[in-house]
C-alpha positions in Angstrom: -7.6 -4.4 1.7 -6.8 -1.2 -0.3 -9.8 0.7 -1.6 -10.0 3.6 -4.0 -13.2 5.4 -3.0 -13.4 7.8 -5.9 -13.2 6.3 -9.4 -15.2 7.4 -12.5 -16.1 5.0 -15.2 -17.9 6.0 -18.4 -19.8 4.0 -21.0 -17.7 3.8 -24.2 -20.6 5.4 -26.1 -20.4 8.5 -24.1 -16.6 8.6 -24.2 -16.5 8.3 -27.9 -19.3 10.8 -28.5 -19.0 13.2 -25.6 -19.6 16.3 -27.7 -23.1 15.1 -28.5 -23.9 14.5 -24.8 -22.3 17.8 -23.8 -24.7 19.9 -25.9 -27.3 20.1 -23.1 -24.9 19.6 -20.2 -22.8 22.7 -19.5 -20.9 21.4 -16.6 -20.0 18.1 -18.4 -19.1 20.1 -21.5 -16.7 22.4 -19.4 -15.0 19.4 -17.9 -14.6 17.5 -21.1 -13.0 20.5 -22.8 -10.3 20.7 -20.2 -6.8 19.6 -21.3 -6.8 17.4 -18.2 -9.9 15.5 -19.0 -9.7 11.7 -19.4 -12.3 8.9 -19.8 -12.0 5.4 -18.4 -14.0 2.3 -19.0 -14.6 -0.3 -16.3 -11.9 -2.4 -17.8 -9.5 0.6 -17.5 -10.3 0.9 -13.8 -9.7 -2.8 -13.2 -6.3 -2.5 -14.9 -5.5 0.5 -12.8 -6.3 -1.3 -9.6 -4.1 -4.3 -10.5 -1.2 -2.0 -11.6 -1.4 0.0 -8.3 -1.9 -2.9 -6.0 -5.4 -1.9 -4.9 -8.1 -4.4 -4.3 -11.3 -2.6 -4.8 -12.8 0.7 -6.1 -16.0 2.6 -5.5 -17.1 3.4 -9.0 -19.7 5.8 -10.4 -20.7 7.5 -13.6 -21.0 11.2 -14.3 -23.8 13.0 -12.5 -25.7 14.6 -15.4 -28.5 17.1 -15.1 -30.6 14.9 -17.3 -32.2 12.0 -15.4 -32.2 9.8 -18.6 -28.4 10.1 -18.9 -28.0 9.3 -15.2 -30.1 6.2 -15.7 -27.9 5.3 -18.7 -24.6 5.6 -16.8 -26.2 3.8 -13.7 -27.0 0.9 -16.0 -23.4 0.7 -17.0 -22.2 0.8 -13.4 -24.7 -1.9 -12.4 -23.6 -4.1 -15.3 -19.9 -3.7 -14.5 -20.2 -4.1 -10.7 -21.8 -7.5 -11.4 -19.1 -8.4 -14.0 -16.3 -7.3 -11.6 -17.9 -8.0 -8.3 -14.6 -8.7 -6.6 -13.2 -5.3 -7.8 -16.1 -2.8 -7.7 -18.6 -1.3 -5.3 -21.0 0.9 -7.3 -22.7 4.2 -6.5 -25.7 5.7 -8.4 -26.0 9.2 -9.8 -29.3 11.1 -10.0 -30.5 14.7 -10.2 -31.9 15.1 -6.6 -34.8 17.3 -7.6 -36.0 15.2 -10.5 -39.4 13.6 -10.3 -38.1 10.0 -10.4 -35.1 10.5 -8.0 -36.6 8.1 -5.4 -37.5 5.5 -7.9 -34.1 5.6 -9.6 -32.1 5.4 -6.3 -34.3 2.5 -5.2 -33.8 0.7 -8.6 -30.1 1.0 -8.3 -30.0 -0.1 -4.7 -32.1 -3.1 -5.5 -29.6 -3.9 -8.4 -26.7 -3.9 -5.9 -25.4 -0.4 -5.8 -24.3 0.7 -2.3 -24.5 4.5 -2.3 -25.2 7.7 -4.2 -22.7 10.1 -5.8 -20.6 11.8 -6.8 -23.2 14.5 -7.1 -22.5 18.0 -8.3 -24.7 20.7 -6.6 -23.6 23.4 -9.1 -23.3 21.2 -12.1 -26.7 19.6 -11.6 -28.3 22.9 -10.5 -29.6 22.0 -7.1 -29.3 23.8 -3.8 -27.7 21.5 -1.4 -28.7 23.8 1.5 -32.4 23.7 0.5 -33.9 20.8 2.4 -36.9 20.7 0.2 -34.8 20.2 -2.9 -32.8 17.4 -1.3 -35.4 15.8 0.9 -36.1 12.9 -1.4 -32.4 12.1 -1.8 -31.8 12.3 2.0 -34.9 10.3 2.7 -34.0 7.4 0.4 -30.4 7.3 1.7 -31.7 7.2 5.3 -34.2 4.5 4.6 -31.7 2.3 2.7 -28.9 3.2 5.0 -26.5 4.1 2.2 -24.0 7.0 2.0 -24.1 10.0 -0.3 -21.0 11.6 -1.9 -20.9 15.2 -2.9 -18.4 17.2 -4.9 -16.9 20.0 -2.8 -14.1 22.5 -3.5 -12.1 25.0 -1.5 -13.4 28.7 -1.6 -9.9 30.2 -2.0 -6.8 29.5 -4.1 -6.3 29.1 -7.8 -9.2 28.6 -10.2 -9.5 25.5 -12.3 -11.9 23.7 -14.5 -14.7 22.3 -12.4 -14.3 24.6 -9.4 -17.7 25.9 -8.4 -19.2 28.5 -6.1 -20.6 26.1 -3.6 -19.8 27.4 -0.2 -18.7 25.6 3.0 -21.8 27.1 4.7 -24.0 25.3 2.2 -22.3 22.0 2.9 -22.5 22.5 6.6 -26.3 23.2 6.3 -26.8 19.9 4.5 -24.9 18.1 7.2 -26.8 19.7 10.0 -30.2 19.1 8.3 -29.3 15.4 7.7 -27.7 13.9 10.8 -29.0 10.4 10.1 -27.2 9.6 6.8 -23.5 9.1 6.1 -22.1 11.9 4.0 -18.8 11.9 2.1 -17.4 15.3 1.0 -15.0 14.9 -1.9 -11.7 16.7 -2.2 -11.3 17.1 1.6 -14.7 18.8 1.7 -13.1 22.0 0.2 -11.1 22.3 3.5 -14.2 22.0 5.7 -12.5 19.2 7.6 -10.3 21.9 9.4 -13.3 23.3 11.1 -13.9 20.1 12.9 -11.4 21.6 15.4 -14.5 23.6 16.5 -16.3 21.5 19.1 -19.8 22.3 17.7 -18.8 21.4 14.2 -17.1 18.2 15.3 -20.3 17.2 17.1 -22.6 17.9 14.2 -20.2 16.3 11.7 -20.2 12.9 13.4 -21.7 11.3 10.2 -19.2 13.1 7.7 -16.3 11.6 5.9 -13.8 13.2 3.5 -12.0 11.8 0.5 -8.5 12.7 -0.7 -9.3 13.1 -4.4 -7.1 15.5 -6.3 -4.8 16.1 -3.4 -1.6 16.4 -5.6 -3.3 19.2 -7.5 -4.3 21.2 -4.4 -2.2 20.5 -1.3 1.2 19.5 -0.2 1.8 16.7 2.3 0.9 19.1 5.1 -2.7 18.3 4.6 -2.1 14.8 5.8 -0.2 16.0 8.8 -3.0 18.4 9.6 -5.5 15.5 9.5 -3.4 13.6 12.0 -3.0 16.6 14.2 -6.8 17.2 14.5 -7.4 13.4 15.0 -9.5 12.8 11.9 -7.8 9.7 10.5 -10.9 7.6 11.0 -12.9 9.9 8.8 -10.6 10.0 5.7 -11.3 7.8 2.7 -8.6 7.4 0.1 -9.8 8.5 -3.3 -7.8 9.2 -6.5 -10.3 10.6 -8.9 -9.2 8.2 -11.5 -8.8 8.6 -14.5 -7.7 12.1 -13.8 -5.1 10.7 -11.4 -4.1 7.2 -10.3 -3.4 6.1 -6.8 0.3 6.0 -7.5 0.4 9.8 -7.4 -0.5 9.7 -3.7 1.2 6.8 -2.1 4.7 8.1 -1.5 3.3 11.2 0.3 1.0 9.1 2.4 3.7 6.5 3.3 6.7 8.8 3.7 5.6 12.4 4.4 2.3 12.2 6.2 3.5 11.2 9.7 0.7 8.6 9.7 1.3 5.4 11.7 0.9 2.0 9.9 -2.5 1.6 11.6 -3.6 5.1 10.4 -2.5 4.3 6.8 -4.4 1.1 6.9 -7.5 2.9 7.9 -7.2 5.6 5.3 -6.3 3.2 2.4 -9.2 0.9 3.1 -10.2 0.2 6.7 -12.5 3.3 6.9 -14.1 2.4 3.6 -14.8 -1.2 4.7 -16.5 0.1 7.8 -18.6 2.6 6.0 -19.6 0.3 3.2 -20.2 -2.6 5.7 -17.8 -4.9 3.8 -16.3 -7.6 6.0 -12.6 -7.5 6.6 
């Protein structure tokens, strides 16, 4: 089974009237004004999966600062994961520091969603390394045994829309503070995966996974060979960041340039996700 672990779906009302919703959401506004920005409905995501030969996607809405908007996009994800139950596994978004964070995550979990994310520490104005601010989020994820997905980006290299000042140290602090929940760091964890060559980091990151979202914009195929060299293939989740990119932009490099074995490709393209999400093969 092939699974795209990083797919954004947006209610048509927001897509059509994004400028209205962007007025009080600076990070959302910045991303929407990028020349690369695209919106996708659930139906668009299903069409993408069929066109690219993928079986399932982990889907989520945009993680707004406003809790009401998060509830709105969560309702859309809940509706569409029920409508396309053979195609979608849904995650919830929530501002971790809001008063009703626990209630909203529990509501979404009870409605069938299987995780939380993609959350934006900088875009939602919370400090991921402040355990008091994220304790509710971590506590509910631990209790429900569901993973949480965070946006991460590399601290060096070119600037681009959406790149934030979140540090690798902040991400590490969250991981160390929360050893009992599964954590997914998007976009290769901003390069944090490399530091798993340090024994103490490998030990404390036993519950951490990394997704491949936006690889063609950031890295050449050497990133895949590095993952193989440091023996992390079982911790990598294929993610495209659709609609920004589709899985077709990745497959040739993974199949032809990565040096992965057939078994390693199977794990990255779906096997690891099945294990993490507890979906039977």
